[in-house]
C-alpha positions as CSV (number, residue, x, y, z in Angstrom):
1,M,65.2,18.3,-42.0
2,I,62.3,16.4,-40.9
3,R,58.8,18.0,-40.5
4,G,56.3,15.8,-38.6
5,H,53.3,14.9,-40.2
6,P,50.7,17.5,-40.1
7,I,47.8,15.5,-39.2
8,Q,49.4,14.2,-36.4
9,G,50.4,17.0,-35.0
10,R,46.9,18.8,-34.8
11,M,45.8,16.1,-33.4
12,D,48.4,16.1,-30.7
13,G,47.1,19.8,-29.6
14,Q,43.5,18.4,-29.5
15,V,44.6,16.5,-26.6
16,L,46.3,18.7,-24.8
17,K,43.3,20.9,-24.8
18,L,41.0,18.0,-23.9
19,W,43.5,17.4,-20.8
20,K,43.5,21.3,-20.3
21,L,39.8,21.4,-20.3
22,L,39.7,18.3,-17.9
23,A,42.1,19.4,-15.5
24,I,40.2,23.4,-15.3
25,S,36.7,20.9,-14.7
26,G,38.4,19.1,-11.8
27,L,39.4,22.0,-10.7
28,L,36.0,23.6,-10.1
29,L,34.3,20.2,-8.9
30,L,36.5,20.6,-5.9
31,Q,34.9,24.1,-5.7
32,T,32.0,23.6,-5.3
33,G,29.4,22.9,-2.4
34,C,27.0,24.0,-0.3
35,W,28.6,27.0,2.6
36,D,25.6,26.1,5.0
37,S,25.1,22.5,4.6
38,V,24.1,20.8,7.6
39,E,24.9,16.4,7.9
40,L,21.8,15.0,8.4
41,N,22.4,13.6,11.5
42,R,22.8,17.3,12.9
43,R,19.3,17.5,12.3
44,A,16.2,17.4,14.2
45,I,12.9,17.6,11.3
46,V,10.1,19.6,12.4
47,S,6.8,18.1,11.8
48,G,4.9,21.0,13.0
49,V,5.1,24.9,14.4
50,S,2.8,26.3,17.1
51,I,2.4,30.3,18.0
52,D,0.8,31.5,21.2
53,K,0.7,34.8,22.3
54,G,3.6,35.5,25.2
55,L,3.2,36.8,29.2
56,T,5.2,39.8,28.4
57,E,5.8,42.3,25.9
58,D,9.8,40.8,26.3
59,K,8.2,37.5,25.5
60,R,5.6,38.8,23.1
61,Y,5.2,35.2,21.4
62,S,5.5,31.7,22.3
63,V,7.0,29.5,19.4
64,S,6.7,25.6,19.8
65,F,8.2,23.1,17.7
66,Q,7.4,19.6,17.2
67,V,10.1,17.8,16.8
68,I,10.0,13.9,15.3
69,V,12.2,11.4,16.8
70,A,13.9,9.5,14.5
71,D,14.6,6.4,16.4
72,E,10.8,5.7,17.6
73,I,10.3,5.9,14.6
74,T,12.2,4.0,13.0
75,G,12.5,1.6,15.0
76,K,15.8,0.6,15.1
77,N,16.6,1.7,18.4
78,S,13.8,2.2,20.1
79,R,13.3,2.7,24.0
80,G,9.5,2.9,24.0
81,N,9.5,6.5,24.3
82,A,7.1,9.3,22.7
83,P,7.8,9.6,18.8
84,V,7.8,13.5,18.9
85,A,8.6,15.7,21.3
86,L,8.5,19.7,21.8
87,Y,10.5,22.3,22.0
88,K,9.1,26.0,23.2
89,G,10.8,29.5,23.4
90,S,10.0,33.0,23.7
91,G,10.4,35.7,22.6
92,R,9.6,39.4,21.3
93,S,9.8,38.2,17.8
94,I,8.5,35.1,16.2
95,Y,12.9,34.7,15.1
96,E,14.0,35.4,18.5
97,A,11.8,32.9,19.9
98,F,12.7,30.5,17.2
99,G,16.2,31.1,18.1
100,N,15.2,30.3,21.9
101,A,13.9,26.7,21.7
102,S,16.8,26.1,19.6
103,R,19.0,26.4,22.0
104,Q,17.5,23.8,23.7
105,S,17.7,20.9,21.3
106,A,21.0,19.4,20.6
107,R,20.4,19.3,17.0
108,I,19.8,21.9,14.2
109,L,16.1,22.3,14.2
110,S,15.0,21.8,10.6
111,L,11.9,23.4,8.9
112,G,11.5,22.2,5.8
113,H,9.2,19.3,6.4
114,S,7.0,21.0,8.6
115,K,3.3,20.0,7.7
116,V,1.3,22.1,10.1
117,I,1.7,25.6,11.1
118,I,-0.8,26.7,14.4
119,I,-1.6,30.0,15.2
120,S,-3.5,30.9,18.9
121,E,-7.4,32.5,18.6
122,D,-5.8,35.4,20.4
123,L,-3.7,35.7,18.8
124,A,-5.4,35.4,15.2
125,R,-8.2,38.1,16.3
126,E,-5.1,40.7,17.5
127,G,-3.6,39.9,13.5
128,I,-1.2,37.5,11.8
129,R,0.2,39.9,8.8
130,D,3.9,39.7,10.9
131,L,3.5,36.0,11.5
132,M,3.4,34.8,8.1
133,D,6.2,37.3,7.2
134,I,8.5,35.1,8.5
135,F,7.4,32.4,7.2
136,E,7.4,33.4,3.5
137,R,10.7,34.7,4.1
138,E,12.0,31.6,5.3
139,S,14.2,29.8,2.9
140,D,13.4,26.3,4.7
141,M,9.2,26.6,5.0
142,R,7.1,25.5,2.7
143,L,4.1,27.6,1.2
144,S,2.5,24.8,0.6
145,T,3.0,23.9,4.2
146,L,-1.0,23.5,6.0
147,V,-2.3,26.4,8.6
148,F,-5.3,25.9,11.4
149,V,-6.1,28.2,13.9
150,S,-6.3,26.7,17.6
151,R,-10.1,27.3,18.4
152,G,-9.9,28.0,21.9
153,Q,-7.7,26.3,23.4
154,R,-3.4,27.1,23.6
155,A,-2.0,26.3,19.9
156,E,0.7,24.8,21.4
157,D,-2.1,22.1,23.0
158,I,-2.9,21.1,19.5
159,L,1.0,20.0,18.9
160,S,0.9,17.9,22.1
161,V,-1.5,15.5,21.5
162,M,-0.6,11.7,21.2
163,T,-2.7,10.6,18.2
164,I,-3.8,6.6,17.2
165,F,-3.0,7.3,14.1
166,G,0.1,7.5,12.9
167,K,3.2,8.2,15.3
168,I,3.6,11.8,14.2
169,P,0.8,14.1,15.6
170,A,1.3,16.9,12.8
171,N,0.7,13.9,10.3
172,D,-2.7,13.1,11.8
173,L,-4.4,16.6,11.0
174,V,-3.3,16.9,7.7
175,Q,-4.8,13.4,7.0
176,K,-8.0,14.1,8.9
177,L,-8.4,17.7,6.5
178,E,-8.1,15.4,3.3
179,T,-10.4,12.2,5.0
180,G,-12.9,14.6,5.8
181,N,-12.9,17.0,2.8
182,R,-12.8,14.1,0.7
183,S,-16.4,12.7,2.6
184,F,-17.8,14.5,4.8
185,G,-16.6,17.7,6.2
186,Y,-16.4,21.1,5.0
187,N,-12.6,22.3,5.9
188,F,-10.3,22.3,3.0
189,R,-6.9,22.3,2.3
190,I,-5.5,26.2,3.4
191,E,-1.4,26.4,2.5
192,V,0.7,29.5,3.6
193,D,0.5,31.2,0.1
194,D,-3.4,30.9,-0.2
195,V,-3.4,32.7,3.8
196,I,-0.9,35.6,2.1
197,R,-2.8,35.8,0.0
198,G,-6.0,36.2,1.4
199,I,-4.2,38.9,3.5
200,L,-3.2,41.2,1.1
201,A,-6.4,41.7,-0.7
202,K,-6.8,44.6,1.5
203,E,-11.2,44.0,0.4
204,G,-11.3,40.9,1.7
205,G,-9.6,38.4,3.8
206,A,-7.9,34.9,4.9
207,I,-9.6,31.6,5.4
208,I,-8.0,28.9,7.9
209,N,-9.5,25.7,9.1
210,G,-10.2,25.6,12.8
211,V,-9.2,23.1,15.1
212,I,-9.6,22.1,18.6
213,V,-8.5,19.2,21.3
214,K,-11.3,17.4,22.2
215,G,-11.4,15.5,25.8
216,D,-8.6,15.8,28.1
217,L,-5.5,18.1,27.2
218,E,-3.6,16.8,29.9
219,A,-4.5,13.1,29.3
220,G,-3.6,13.9,25.3
221,G,-0.1,14.2,25.9
222,T,0.7,11.2,27.3
223,K,1.0,7.2,26.3
224,S,-2.0,6.4,28.1
225,N,-3.9,8.3,25.2
226,L,-3.4,5.3,22.8
227,E,-4.2,2.5,25.5
228,G,-7.8,2.8,26.2
229,I,-10.8,2.0,23.6
230,K,-11.5,5.7,23.7
231,P,-9.0,8.0,23.4
232,K,-9.1,9.8,26.7
233,A,-8.4,13.3,23.5
234,I,-8.5,13.4,19.9
235,L,-7.9,16.4,17.2
236,K,-11.2,17.8,15.2
237,N,-11.5,20.0,12.9
238,A,-14.1,22.7,13.9
239,G,-15.0,24.8,11.2
240,L,-13.6,27.8,9.2
241,A,-11.7,30.8,10.9
242,V,-12.7,33.5,8.1
243,F,-10.6,37.0,8.6
244,K,-11.2,40.9,7.5
245,Q,-7.3,41.0,5.6
246,D,-5.6,39.6,8.8
247,K,-7.5,39.7,11.8
248,L,-10.3,37.3,13.1
249,M,-13.7,37.6,12.6
250,A,-15.5,34.7,12.8
251,F,-15.6,31.2,13.1
252,Q,-18.4,29.8,10.4
253,D,-19.5,26.0,11.4
254,G,-22.6,24.6,10.0
255,T,-24.8,25.4,7.5
256,E,-22.6,28.8,7.1
257,G,-19.1,26.8,6.8
258,M,-20.5,24.2,4.0
259,G,-21.6,27.1,2.4
260,L,-18.3,29.0,2.3
261,S,-16.6,25.4,1.1
262,L,-19.0,24.9,-1.7
263,I,-18.6,28.8,-3.0
264,H,-14.6,29.0,-3.2
265,N,-15.1,25.3,-4.7
266,K,-13.9,23.3,-2.1
267,Q,-16.7,20.3,-1.7
268,K,-16.5,17.0,-3.1
269,E,-18.6,15.1,-1.1
270,Y,-20.9,15.4,1.5
271,P,-24.3,14.6,3.4
272,L,-27.3,16.2,2.9
273,L,-30.9,14.7,4.7
274,L,-34.1,15.6,3.7
275,E,-36.7,16.2,6.3
276,L,-40.1,14.9,4.9
277,G,-42.8,14.8,7.4
278,K,-43.6,13.3,10.8
279,N,-40.6,10.2,11.7
280,E,-39.7,10.9,8.2
281,S,-36.4,11.2,7.0
282,A,-34.1,10.8,3.6
283,T,-30.1,11.2,3.2
284,F,-28.5,11.7,0.5
285,S,-24.3,12.0,-0.6
286,M,-23.1,15.2,-2.8
287,F,-21.1,14.0,-5.1
288,K,-19.5,15.8,-8.4
289,V,-20.2,19.2,-6.6
290,H,-18.7,21.5,-9.1
291,T,-19.6,25.8,-8.1
292,S,-18.5,29.1,-10.4
293,V,-19.2,32.0,-9.6
294,T,-19.6,34.7,-12.5
295,A,-20.7,38.9,-12.2
296,N,-22.4,41.4,-14.3
297,A,-20.3,44.1,-13.6
298,K,-20.9,46.1,-16.6
299,D,-21.9,49.3,-13.7
300,P,-19.2,48.2,-11.0
301,E,-21.1,50.7,-8.7
302,H,-24.0,47.6,-8.9
303,P,-22.7,45.0,-9.8
304,V,-24.6,41.9,-10.0
305,I,-23.1,38.1,-8.4
306,Y,-23.6,35.1,-10.3
307,I,-23.2,31.6,-8.0
308,S,-24.5,28.3,-9.9
309,T,-23.7,25.0,-8.2
310,Q,-24.3,21.6,-10.3
311,Q,-24.2,18.5,-8.1
312,Q,-25.1,14.8,-7.9
313,A,-26.7,13.1,-5.4
314,A,-27.1,9.2,-4.7
315,L,-29.6,8.0,-1.7
316,K,-28.6,6.6,1.2
317,E,-30.7,6.0,3.7
318,Y,-34.4,6.5,3.8
319,N,-37.1,6.3,6.5
320,G,-40.4,6.7,4.7
321,S,-43.6,4.9,3.0
322,L,-43.0,6.6,-0.9
323,D,-42.3,4.7,-3.4
324,I,-39.2,5.8,-5.0
325,S,-39.1,4.1,-8.1
326,K,-41.3,6.8,-9.1
327,S,-39.9,9.8,-11.1
328,S,-41.9,12.1,-9.6
329,V,-40.9,11.6,-6.0
330,L,-37.1,11.7,-7.4
331,R,-37.9,15.1,-9.4
332,N,-39.3,16.4,-6.1
333,W,-36.5,15.8,-4.3
334,E,-34.2,16.8,-6.7
335,K,-36.0,20.0,-5.9
336,L,-35.6,20.1,-2.0
337,L,-31.7,19.1,-2.1
338,S,-31.7,22.6,-4.5
339,E,-33.3,24.5,-1.8
340,E,-31.2,22.8,1.1
341,T,-27.8,24.2,-0.5
342,K,-29.1,27.1,-2.3
343,K,-30.0,27.8,1.5
344,E,-26.3,27.0,2.8
345,I,-24.5,29.1,0.0
346,D,-27.0,32.1,0.7
347,A,-26.1,31.9,4.8
348,A,-22.4,32.4,3.8
349,V,-22.9,34.8,1.3
350,K,-24.5,36.9,4.8
351,A,-22.3,36.2,7.1
352,A,-19.2,38.0,5.0
353,M,-21.5,40.8,4.0
354,R,-22.0,40.8,8.4
355,L,-18.7,40.8,8.4
356,N,-18.3,43.1,5.8
357,S,-15.2,40.5,4.9
358,D,-14.9,39.8,1.1
359,Y,-13.4,36.5,1.9
360,I,-15.7,34.8,-0.8
361,R,-13.9,36.7,-3.6
362,F,-16.7,38.9,-5.0
363,N,-13.8,41.7,-6.3
364,E,-11.6,39.0,-8.0
365,T,-14.6,38.2,-10.0
366,V,-15.5,42.0,-10.5
367,N,-11.9,42.6,-11.1
368,R,-11.9,39.6,-13.9
369,V,-14.8,41.0,-15.5
370,N,-14.5,44.4,-15.6
371,P,-11.3,45.5,-15.0
372,K,-10.9,49.4,-15.6
373,G,-14.6,49.6,-14.0
374,W,-12.9,47.5,-10.9
375,K,-9.9,50.1,-10.4
376,R,-12.9,53.1,-9.8
377,V,-14.2,51.4,-6.8
378,K,-11.8,49.2,-5.2
379,G,-11.7,51.7,-2.8
380,R,-15.0,51.7,-1.8
381,W,-15.9,48.0,-2.1
382,D,-16.5,47.8,1.1
383,T,-19.6,49.6,1.5
384,I,-20.3,48.0,-2.8
385,F,-20.3,44.7,-1.3
386,T,-22.5,44.4,1.1
387,Q,-24.6,46.0,-1.3
388,C,-24.6,43.3,-3.9
389,E,-27.2,41.8,-5.7
390,V,-26.7,38.1,-5.1
391,H,-28.1,35.4,-7.7
392,I,-27.8,31.8,-6.8
393,K,-29.0,28.0,-8.5
394,V,-28.9,24.7,-7.9
395,N,-29.3,22.2,-10.3
396,T,-29.6,18.7,-8.6
397,L,-29.6,15.1,-10.2
398,I,-30.6,12.3,-8.3
399,R,-28.3,9.1,-9.7
400,H,-29.0,6.6,-8.0
401,T,-31.0,4.7,-5.1
402,E,-28.2,2.3,-4.2
403,M,-29.9,-1.4,-3.8
404,R,-32.9,-0.9,-3.0
405,T,-36.7,1.2,-4.3
406,R,-38.0,1.1,-1.3
407,S,-37.6,1.2,2.7
408,L,-38.3,-1.5,4.9
409,K,-40.8,0.9,6.1
410,S,-43.0,0.9,2.9
411,S,-42.3,-3.0,1.5
412,G,-43.1,-4.4,4.9
413,E,-40.7,-7.3,5.2
414,G,-39.7,-8.9,7.9
415,V,-43.3,-8.0,9.8
416,E,-45.3,-10.8,10.1
């Protein structure tokens, strides 16, 4: 009897096992796939969502979707039409309104690429907790989507404006927010997740950027808005909407808005003007701005809040006769700039206390430094917050005066 070689037998067994493994793997691959997948050419990409109050109880919410018309964006099959279309639906709930709007589109509305959510002011004053619940629950919606409140206008009007820079209006709104925060404005990036965390803070409230259409609303929705040198309507950031939990209380503009942005350490660069006397002024660009908020909460019933801001300044415009090459002049200006910034922060603190809503988040600071003490007072924070002792300190350094040490007024250049 002739037997095979034992090594050859083991090799044949290993090869057989390998083939079995490959066969099973192939069968498993055939079973994989997304059960709810939708082909791209069957999707309508939504760039923005707006929510308004409905007219009746059966139509409690009115929801509009700004949908990208892909052919007009790519240009390959463009027919010269608008780059976006607005679909609108109403319902007793947000999701029902979604469904009613979806039935108007030949494609499935896809929320995964939405850049903005616009909520009308009148709806925000009633409360937005239910609205934010669906955006957190909906798997297609990203928590990084930006949220705005339409100030004194219907939210759908914001999504109806044709914009000069960029074909998609929702993108224009995002870019204006980012550009303004980088240079001159006090509006800053506020996402769905930020709003939800503000609502869940029972002792505080949310903050949301305001937005308006400035100009002719009807003309803003037509191509004629793009054809002239002066647009008939433009989108504009309009203050910061502040809430007590989920209900809109007020809009913070100007000094209060700037102070609120500084407290939250969201201000990157901003202009600041000093009135120096009769017909004399100096305007600075404030940069490298950093604010920290700490607390002495050994006695949580009477916490002391410390707000400290460090910033640098560059002289951009000067209308005066002082010799700014002298260090004494610059040191005095630094003091004046610090006082102006302190006034802005103080105005924001007083506004929050007046509204009795801790959207400036002193509660988080107290909780961080004294967690045990916070548990004792959090149920009474509404009362304690308005009585907080607040100390504000601002330190300003004038880094440079650009290319000149004298103004044209003081130097007399060009005057005969």
